[in-house]
N, C-alpha and C positions, 0 to 999 in steps of 0.2 A: 578706813571712815574718819573723818576731822569729825574732834567734840561739839564744833559748833551744829553738826548737824544728828546729832545723840539726842533725842528727846526719850525719856524714859519715865516720865511721869505726866499722865494726862488727867483732864477731870473732865466730865460731861453731863450731860442731862440727855434721857433716854424717855420716849413715850411711846407706846404701841398703839394700835388702831382702836377704836370702838367696834364693837361686833352692829353688823346693821339688823336693823328690825323684821320680826317676823309679819309676814301680810297677813289681815284680815277680809281677804279676797271673797267673796263666792261669786260661784261659778255661772256666768251669764253668756247665753247662744241663741239663737235663731229659733224657735221651736222649744226651746227647755227655760221657761220662765223663771224658775226657782230652782236652781243649780244647787250641789251641794257648797260646803265649804272647799276654797282649793288654795287657798295663802301659802306660799314658799316661805323657806327659812329665809331667815337674814346670814349674810358672808361673814365668815371670822376677820374680828382685826386682825392688820401684821402684827407680827414680829419682831423686835430686835433680834438680832444673832449675831454674837462673838466667833468669829472663825479665824482658826488658826493659818497661817500661810508661811512657808518655813522661806521664803524671797523675802520676805521683809525681816530687818535685823533693827529696826527704832521707830517709835512713835510719831514722827517728824510728821507723816501723813493725815495725822487727827491733831495736829497743835492751833490751826486756825480755825476748826470747825469743832462746836463744842456740845450742837444742839442736831439729835438726829429723830424723825419722828415717821412710823412707819404710818402704812393708809389704812383707811377704815373701812372696811367691811360695805356690800350693796345693800341696801335692803331684798326681803324678798318680793316675787311678785304672782302674778297670778298662775294659773295651770301648776300651780307647786313648785314654781323656779323658783331654785336658791339665789340669793344674790350674789356675788364673787366675790371672793376673800379678798380682803387689802393686801396690799404688797408688802412681803417682809422685807426689811432694811440689813442688809449684810454687811460687818465692819470687820474687814481684816487688822488682824493685828497679828506681832510675830511672837514664834514658840516663847513659852518662858516669860507669858504676861498673869499677873494678878489683878485679879477683877476683885475690888470692894465695892459695898454699900458706901456712899460716902457721909452717911450720917449716924452709921452705928460704929462704922468703921472694922466690919465684919467683913473677912475674907467669903466672897461669894463661890467661886472657881477658880483655876488655871487652865489655862491654854499650856498645854504642851507638846501636842501631835499635830504634823499637817493636815488641815483639811476638817481638823475636830470642830464641832460645833455648840455650839452651849448659848441658849435664848436668856436675854437677859432681862426683856419684862415680854411676857405674854400680851399678843392680842386678845380681846374678849370674844367671847363666844357670841355668834350668832343667835336672835331669837327664836323660837320655835313660830311656824305660819299657823292659822285656825283650823287648820285641817285637823292636826295633831289632836286636837280639842274635841271632838266629833265623838258621839257616844251615844246609845239609844234614848237616854233624857235628855239630852242635848244636842238636836241635830242640826243646825248651825250659830256654832259661836262665833261670835260676832266679835273676838278679840284675839289679839297673838301676845308673842311675848317680846318685851324691846331687847336690844341687843345688851352684851352686861357690856359698861365703860370699862376705857382703857386701863394702862399702868401706864404710872411714870415714874423716874427713880432719878436719882442722881447717883454715879460711880465715880470711882477714882480704878485708873490703869497704873498699872505699875509693872516694868518691866525689868525681868528677874536675867541676867544677860547666859544665854545657852552658849558655854562654848566647852572647848577639852582641855583648855588649859587657862586656870588665873592667874595671871602673877602678883603676886601677894610681896610686900616691903612698904620700908619707911620710904618717905617721900626722898626724891633724889637718889635712889636706888640704883635707876638704869634701868627699869622698867620699859620707858617707852622706847631708848636706847633700843633695847633689845628685839622690841615687837617691830623696829623700823628694820633692822636688820634682817631678821627672818623674812620678813615680809614686807608685801608693798604698801602697808600702811603708812601713813604720813600724821603720825600722832607730832602734837608741838614738845616740844623738847627745847630746854635753858636749863640753866646754873643756878635754877634758885626752886625749893618745896614748892608743891603743890602746882610745879608745872601743867600737870593733866587735872583737871575736872570732872570729867567724864567719863566713862570708858570708852576705850576704844579697841576695835576689833580687828584682825587681821588673820587671812589664810598661809601659814606656814604648808610648803611645799614638801614632798619628802619624794623616797627614791619610787621606782614605777608608778608615775602618776599619781602616787596617796597623797595626802592632805589631813593638817586635821587644824581646828579655829584655835586663835590665841586671844584672849583679854586682856587689855592692861588697866587695871584697879589703879582708882587715885589713891595714894599711899594713904598708909595708915599709922596714927599715933596713936603713944600710949593713952589709956582712955576714951576710943574710939566707940567700943563696944555701952558704954553713957552716952556717947553722943559727941564726944570733942572732935573738932577737927572738922570733915567732912562727916562724922559717924556714922548711922544708919543709910544715909545717902547711898556709899557705894557698896559698904560691907554685904547688902542684902544680894546683889552681882555675883559673889564669889557662893553663895550657895550652891548655884546650878552648874558649877563646872564639874568636871570631873577629875581633875589631876590640880593642885595647888603648889605652884610654883614658887619659891621662896627665895629673892632676892636680898641680898647683903652684899656690899661693897666691900670687899678687900682692903679698904683703910675703917673700919667699923674700928671701935675701941675694943670690942669685946662683940663677937658673932654670935658664939651660943649663947649668949647674954638681949642680943637684938632679936634671935630666933624664937629664945624661948618665950620674951616680950609679944613677938606677933602671935603666936599659938597660945598664949594667956585669952589674947583680947578676940581671937578666933570662938575659942571655947565657952566664954562669956557671952558672946552674942550668940551661938547654938553652938554646943557642945557636939551635934550630930557632923559637924562639917573636918571634925578630926577625923572621922572616918573614911575619910579619902587619903588616895595617894598622893605623897606629899616628896618632894626633893627641893633641895637646898642647894643656891646656885651662888657662887662667891663671883659677884661681878666685878671689874676692874681689876683683874687680877695680871692686866700688863703692868701693873706696878709692881708687880713681886718678884722676885730673881728665885731662883731653885730651894736655896736655904730658904727664905722666907717662908716658900708653898710647903716646904718639908716640918717647917715649927711648927706652922698653921694644922698643916695635917695631922699633924701629932695629937695636939688640943683638940680636934672636932673627933680624930678617931676616938677619943677616950670618951667625950660629951655631947657629943650630939647624935640624937637617936636616930638619924634617919640620915640617906644616903645623901651625897654631896658633890659636887662638880666645881671644877674652876674654869670661868670663860670671861675672854674678854669681847663685846660686841663692837669698839672701835678696831680693835686688832685682830677680829675675826679667829680668835682663839680658843675651841672648845664646844665650836660652834654645830658641830658634826655629831659630836659625843653626844650633846645636849640633845637633839633631833633624835637619835639612835634610843636613848635614853627614857625620851620623852612617850616615841612609839612604842617599845617595849611596854611603859607603863598603862598606855593605853591598850592596848591590848593583850593584857596579860585576863 
């Protein structure tokens, strides 16, 4: 999936349907001059419903349609006939979609399961017909209830990518290159920072026709938790990943320090993110000879608190071991 097709933030206006009016009809037919009340109820107005769809990965299908209006309920009629309910509107969204009220910025709900349905705005109830109001005192009520008016609201949809493995690292650490080598994804790759501006997703094929989803998240800079760089725009995507794969280039001045900065940014954004399984990968390690690798390993064994691997995406070194380790963590 190219980043140009990745849409993860959409605002829209949704409106339910009015409830139909109840009928105030009085029964009339041949030989029955003064029949009793037989006005039917009005139909319910249509709901606007969000529905989870596991086949969707982005909100791009909603990018150019920002208004959704459900159908109105039909009015009641004679013979106690209830009006038809208004047509419900279903909006399919990818799993991991967070729905907010645009005015208050409060989270209404999240869609995390395939087929899960949540009503955003409820259709108005239909009004009751006059036969409901008949009693011993009032034998022929000539009034009925009006339908309840529609609801409308402005909402914001935010997608938090649901992936098994999320790539975390500074800009130009080699995340997009790794994704392009392990999957059939074609992210933009170039030798400058912030080449990736939106998350890219790819499916990693493993042994025996098994697979898992990997997400390339735009690079973190120091201060991202306060909104620097791309800030909150991408940090929310890391929240839903099962495993955090930290990528640090072999030519970094201090590998342990870079890892601690990345870890600190995640902690400041959401401390719960550090409860996830983590693995550190030293990328671009084809630049290292055995002696340098040994020296770096001695330092990492002493100062790094998580497991690590040396890989090279370009030279295809250590990729099988990486997939083995990720699969082991996913199924531990």
